[in-house]
C-alpha positions in Angstrom: 17.9 -97.1 288.9 16.1 -100.3 288.3 12.7 -98.7 288.3 13.8 -95.8 286.0 15.4 -98.1 283.4 12.5 -100.4 283.1 10.0 -97.6 282.9 12.0 -96.1 280.0 12.3 -99.5 278.4 8.6 -100.3 278.5 7.7 -97.0 277.0 10.2 -97.1 274.2 9.9 -100.8 273.5 6.3 -100.3 272.5 7.5 -97.6 270.1 10.2 -99.9 268.8 7.8 -102.6 267.8 5.9 -100.2 265.6 9.0 -98.5 264.1 10.7 -101.8 263.3 7.6 -103.0 261.5 7.3 -99.9 259.3 10.9 -98.7 258.8 13.4 -99.5 256.2 11.3 -101.3 253.6 10.6 -98.6 251.1 12.1 -98.1 247.7 15.0 -95.6 247.4 14.4 -92.4 245.4 17.2 -90.6 243.6 19.1 -87.3 243.9 21.2 -85.1 246.2 22.0 -81.3 246.7 25.6 -77.1 252.0 17.3 -77.3 276.2 15.0 -77.8 278.1 15.3 -77.6 282.1 18.6 -77.3 283.9 21.5 -78.1 281.5 23.3 -80.4 283.8 20.2 -82.3 284.8 19.0 -82.6 281.3 22.3 -83.9 280.1 23.1 -86.2 283.0 19.8 -87.7 284.0 17.6 -89.2 281.3 14.9 -89.9 283.8 14.0 -86.3 284.7 12.0 -83.6 283.1 12.5 -83.5 279.3 15.0 -86.3 279.2 12.7 -89.0 280.5 10.6 -90.4 277.7 9.0 -92.7 280.1 9.5 -92.0 283.8 7.0 -89.2 284.2 4.3 -90.9 282.2 5.0 -94.6 282.9 6.8 -94.7 286.3 5.4 -91.9 288.3 1.9 -92.0 286.9 1.4 -95.7 286.3 1.4 -98.0 289.4 1.5 -101.2 287.3 4.7 -100.1 285.6 6.2 -99.2 288.9 5.5 -102.7 290.2 6.8 -104.4 287.2 9.9 -102.2 287.3 10.8 -103.4 290.7 11.3 -106.9 289.4 12.7 -106.5 286.0 15.3 -104.7 284.0 15.5 -104.2 280.2 18.2 -105.9 278.2 19.6 -103.0 276.1 21.9 -105.4 274.2 25.4 -104.7 273.1 27.4 -104.1 270.0 28.5 -101.1 268.0 26.7 -97.8 267.3 28.0 -96.1 264.2 27.6 -92.3 263.9 28.2 -90.0 261.0 28.9 -86.3 261.7 30.8 -83.6 259.9 34.6 -83.8 260.3 34.7 -80.6 262.4 32.7 -82.2 265.2 34.0 -85.8 265.2 36.1 -85.2 268.3 33.4 -83.3 270.2 30.9 -86.1 269.3 33.2 -88.8 270.7 33.7 -86.9 273.9 29.9 -86.4 274.3 29.2 -90.1 273.5 31.8 -91.2 276.1 30.1 -89.0 278.7 26.7 -90.4 277.8 27.7 -94.0 278.3 29.6 -93.1 281.5 26.5 -91.6 282.9 24.4 -94.5 281.7 26.2 -97.7 282.6 23.1 -99.7 282.1 23.5 -99.0 278.4 27.3 -99.3 278.3 27.4 -102.6 276.4 27.9 -100.6 273.2 31.0 -99.1 271.6 30.7 -96.1 269.4 32.4 -95.7 266.0 32.3 -92.1 264.7 33.1 -91.4 261.1 33.3 -88.0 259.3 30.6 -87.3 256.8 29.4 -83.9 255.7 25.7 -83.2 256.4 25.2 -82.4 252.8 26.5 -85.7 251.6 25.1 -88.0 254.3 21.6 -88.6 252.8 22.8 -89.5 249.4 25.1 -92.2 250.9 22.5 -93.5 253.4 19.8 -94.1 250.8 22.2 -96.1 248.6 22.2 -98.8 251.3 20.0 -98.1 254.3 20.9 -101.4 256.0 24.6 -100.6 255.9 24.0 -97.0 256.9 25.1 -95.7 260.4 22.8 -95.9 263.3 22.9 -92.1 263.9 23.8 -89.5 261.3 23.7 -85.7 260.9 22.1 -84.4 257.7 20.9 -81.1 256.2 17.1 -80.7 256.6 16.5 -80.3 252.9 17.3 -84.0 252.6 14.5 -85.1 254.9 11.9 -86.1 252.3 14.2 -88.5 250.4 15.4 -90.1 253.7 11.8 -90.7 254.8 10.8 -92.1 251.5 13.8 -94.5 251.7 12.7 -95.7 255.1 16.0 -94.5 256.5 14.6 -92.6 259.5 12.9 -93.8 262.7 9.8 -91.9 263.5 10.4 -89.8 266.6 7.3 -90.1 268.7 5.9 -89.8 272.2 8.0 -87.8 274.7 10.9 -87.7 272.2 8.7 -85.8 269.8 7.7 -83.5 272.6 11.3 -82.9 273.5 12.1 -82.0 269.9 9.2 -79.6 269.5 9.5 -77.9 272.9 13.3 -77.6 273.2 14.1 -76.0 269.9 13.2 -72.8 268.1 10.2 -72.9 265.8 12.2 -73.1 262.6 14.2 -76.1 263.7 11.2 -77.8 265.2 9.4 -77.5 261.9 12.4 -78.7 259.9 12.4 -81.9 261.9 9.0 -82.8 260.6 7.5 -84.3 257.5 3.7 -83.8 257.5 2.7 -84.3 261.2 5.5 -86.7 262.0 8.8 -85.9 263.7 11.8 -87.7 262.1 14.9 -86.1 263.6 16.6 -84.2 266.4 17.7 -80.7 265.6 21.4 -79.9 266.1 21.7 -76.3 264.8 19.8 -73.2 263.8 22.6 -71.5 261.9 22.3 -72.5 258.2 21.4 -69.2 256.7 23.1 -66.2 255.2 23.6 -62.5 256.1 26.0 -59.7 255.4 29.7 -59.5 256.4 31.0 -56.0 255.7 33.9 -53.6 256.1 32.6 -50.8 258.3 35.3 -48.4 257.1 33.7 -48.7 253.6 30.0 -49.5 253.9 28.1 -46.6 255.4 24.7 -48.1 255.5 24.4 -51.9 255.6 20.6 -51.8 255.5 20.5 -50.6 251.9 21.6 -52.8 249.0 21.9 -49.7 246.7 24.1 -48.0 249.3 26.3 -51.0 249.8 26.9 -51.2 246.0 27.5 -47.4 245.8 30.0 -47.5 248.7 31.9 -50.4 247.2 32.0 -48.7 243.8 33.4 -45.6 245.4 36.1 -47.5 247.3 36.9 -49.8 244.4 36.0 -52.8 246.5 34.0 -55.9 245.4 30.6 -56.9 246.7 29.8 -60.7 246.6 26.3 -62.1 246.4 25.7 -65.6 245.0 22.6 -65.7 242.9 22.5 -69.5 242.7 19.6 -71.6 243.9 19.9 -71.2 247.6 20.9 -67.5 247.8 18.7 -66.3 245.0 15.5 -66.8 247.0 16.6 -63.8 249.1 15.2 -61.6 246.3 12.2 -63.7 245.3 11.0 -64.5 248.8 11.8 -60.9 249.9 9.6 -59.5 247.1 6.7 -61.7 248.4 7.0 -64.7 246.0 6.4 -68.3 247.2 8.0 -71.4 245.9 7.5 -74.4 248.2 6.6 -78.0 247.6 4.1 -80.2 249.5 5.0 -83.7 250.6 2.9 -86.6 251.9 3.8 -88.6 255.1 6.2 -90.7 253.1 8.1 -87.8 251.8 6.8 -87.9 248.2 6.2 -84.6 246.4 2.5 -84.0 245.9 2.0 -80.3 245.1 3.7 -77.0 244.6 3.0 -73.4 245.7 4.6 -71.3 243.0 4.1 -67.5 242.4 7.4 -66.6 240.7 5.6 -65.7 237.5 4.0 -62.6 239.0 4.6 -58.9 239.4 6.6 -59.5 242.5 8.7 -62.1 240.7 9.3 -59.6 238.0 10.5 -57.1 240.6 12.9 -59.6 242.1 14.4 -60.5 238.8 14.9 -56.8 237.9 16.6 -56.2 241.2 19.0 -59.1 240.7 19.8 -57.8 237.2 20.3 -54.3 238.5 22.7 -55.5 241.2 24.7 -57.8 238.8 25.3 -54.9 236.3 27.5 -53.1 238.8 31.2 -53.2 238.0 32.0 -54.3 241.5 29.5 -57.1 241.7 30.9 -60.6 242.0 28.8 -63.8 241.9 30.0 -65.8 244.9 29.5 -66.6 248.6 32.8 -67.8 250.1 35.1 -65.5 252.0 37.9 -67.9 251.2 37.5 -67.4 247.4 36.7 -63.7 247.6 39.2 -61.0 246.7 39.4 -57.2 247.4 36.0 -57.2 249.0 34.2 -54.9 251.4 30.9 -56.8 251.6 29.8 -60.4 251.1 26.7 -62.4 251.7 27.8 -65.6 253.5 27.1 -67.8 256.5 28.4 -68.4 260.0 30.8 -71.1 258.8 33.0 -68.3 257.4 33.0 -66.0 260.4 36.6 -66.7 261.4 37.8 -66.1 257.8 35.8 -62.8 257.6 37.3 -61.6 260.9 40.8 -62.4 259.7 40.2 -60.4 256.4 38.5 -57.4 257.9 40.3 -57.2 261.2 39.1 -54.2 263.3 36.7 -53.2 260.5 34.8 -56.5 260.8 31.0 -56.1 261.1 27.9 -58.2 260.5 24.3 -57.3 259.7 21.1 -58.8 258.5 20.6 -58.7 254.7 19.8 -55.2 253.4 16.6 -54.0 251.7 16.4 -53.4 247.9 14.4 -50.9 245.9 12.9 -51.5 242.5 10.4 -49.5 240.5 10.1 -47.2 243.5 9.1 -50.0 245.9 11.4 -51.3 248.8 11.6 -54.9 250.0 13.6 -56.6 252.7 15.8 -59.4 251.4 14.6 -62.8 252.7 15.7 -66.2 251.7 16.1 -69.7 253.2 16.8 -70.6 256.8 18.4 -74.0 257.2 19.2 -76.5 260.0 21.4 -79.5 260.7 19.5 -82.5 262.1 20.4 -85.9 263.6 18.5 -88.9 262.4 18.2 -92.4 263.9 18.1 -95.4 261.5 15.3 -97.9 262.2 16.5 -100.7 264.4 15.6 -104.4 264.5 16.3 -104.7 268.2 14.1 -102.7 270.7 16.9 -102.3 273.2 19.3 -100.8 270.7 16.6 -98.5 269.5 16.2 -97.1 273.0 19.9 -96.5 273.3 20.1 -94.8 269.9 17.2 -92.5 270.7 18.6 -91.6 274.1 22.0 -91.0 272.6 20.6 -88.8 269.8 18.6 -86.9 272.4 21.7 -86.3 274.5 23.8 -85.2 271.5 21.1 -82.6 270.6 20.3 -81.3 274.1 21.4 -78.0 275.7 24.9 -78.9 276.9 25.8 -80.7 273.7 24.8 -77.8 271.6 26.7 -75.4 273.8 29.7 -77.6 273.6 29.7 -77.6 269.8 29.1 -73.8 269.8 32.2 -73.3 272.0 34.3 -75.8 270.1 33.5 -75.1 266.5 31.0 -72.2 266.4 27.8 -74.1 265.5 24.7 -72.0 266.2 22.3 -73.7 268.6 18.7 -74.5 267.8 18.0 -75.3 271.4 16.2 -72.3 273.0 18.0 -72.5 276.3 21.4 -72.7 274.6 20.5 -69.7 272.5 20.1 -67.7 275.7 23.7 -68.4 276.7 25.6 -65.0 277.0 28.4 -66.3 274.7 25.9 -67.2 272.0 24.0 -63.9 272.4 27.3 -62.1 272.0 28.4 -63.7 268.8 28.2 -61.0 266.1 27.6 -63.5 263.2 25.0 -65.5 265.0 23.2 -62.3 266.1 23.1 -61.1 262.5 21.7 -64.5 261.4 19.1 -64.5 264.2 17.9 -61.1 263.0 17.8 -62.3 259.4 16.0 -65.5 260.2 12.9 -63.4 261.0 12.6 -62.7 257.3 13.4 -66.2 256.0 11.4 -69.3 255.1 12.5 -72.5 256.8 13.9 -74.5 254.0 11.6 -77.4 253.4 11.8 -80.3 250.9 12.8 -79.6 247.3 13.2 -81.9 244.4 16.7 -82.2 243.1 15.8 -80.6 239.8 14.8 -77.4 241.6 18.4 -76.7 242.5 19.9 -77.1 239.1 17.1 -75.1 237.4 17.4 -72.3 240.0 21.1 -72.2 239.5 20.7 -71.9 235.8 18.2 -69.0 236.2 20.7 -67.1 238.4 23.6 -67.7 236.1 21.5 -66.5 233.1 20.5 -63.3 234.9 24.1 -62.5 236.1 25.6 -63.5 232.8 23.9 -60.5 231.2 21.6 -62.6 229.1 18.6 -60.5 230.1 20.3 -57.1 229.7 17.9 -54.7 227.9 14.9 -57.1 228.2 11.5 -55.5 228.6 9.2 -56.4 231.5 7.2 -58.6 229.1 10.3 -60.5 228.0 11.4 -61.0 231.6 8.0 -62.3 232.5 8.2 -64.8 229.7 11.4 -66.1 231.2 9.8 -66.3 234.7 6.8 -68.2 233.2 9.1 -70.7 231.6 10.9 -71.2 234.9 7.6 -71.6 236.8 6.4 -74.1 234.3 9.5 -76.2 234.9 8.9 -76.1 238.6 5.2 -77.1 238.2 6.3 -80.1 236.0 8.3 -81.5 238.9 5.1 -82.6 240.7 3.0 -83.7 237.7 
């Protein structure tokens, strides 16, 4: 134990000295916006395989470290580690944290304080006062840029970065990075949308036009939110691009914008066509939907959808849509929950925080959250679990994610402007517009987006 602990300490202490020097001193920007090896060994032994940031590199392969380790131990310190996670997983997180410290008595000088905080709200509160922020916190990946710019995230380097990149699916691994640097530990790969439908009504869930026709025939509503997050299903599906470039500090430096194009025009016409149906409803929450037979929603509403549809409950990837004789597969955003570690002044505490964050994001922890609250794993081994494979909602989402763009970093103004565009289309404002008039609207929207990085 002595050798393993010091090897870990020596490797991570060097990281800590760099991170403490560069973290937490940047100005705060503004604005806000919803496992590796054997599971048991990975969770219970931080010195083997993927869970040993230092032993394989420092202890087994470095004789000098081994000799030093025989005579020294690291002082991990003591105190409190505060963690923010969504309310649904506070109990699970407490149980997992207790297990971590039970399995690592050398780090047990710390007590854990867990507080509920939605992943969509965490970043906005953290950057208001980084010093007072929790040591570990879950957040939505679209908040990464502003957290990095605020100095609120420790850079995840060395074997920790390797663990993040190798243990998770490609979308989650990419979401944990800004530029070439890793800044967080993925927790889920389930923040996307797909189709829930009543299989006694919808005869072909692969066609948007057929879904609308079936709902019209049955007198049932079809819900599809055309706000900022969901609206990209049409534009990205038609082949448009709207992404922002960031530098290593999370500042927006450029834009890739092709909305004002023939493909963008087709996407806008498809949204208009859908919204003109008498059974179309602009929404995305099963809990708020009435008399429906189809709704585009996420895994978080699977229980409610099952309750409403009963034996007619079914899920599918998003359908295709046809406009001007051309057919496209609906795309959209894929999203992820991440766990960040706040920069620490003490190297020992940083090691404990990194190890704890790794434990909370590894195979066993992700499977525990799946079993307890239905969170979809990002960890590739957890995704292979039979129960995960058999979940209808997650299966539909996994299929849909092949057609989505991992949601990167977007300025706050993007969300409000995109919401306004969707509301304008679905409000009937563009009814009867010619292609030239619709293109003028797209050019105006694109110009607003371009202005966000000028």
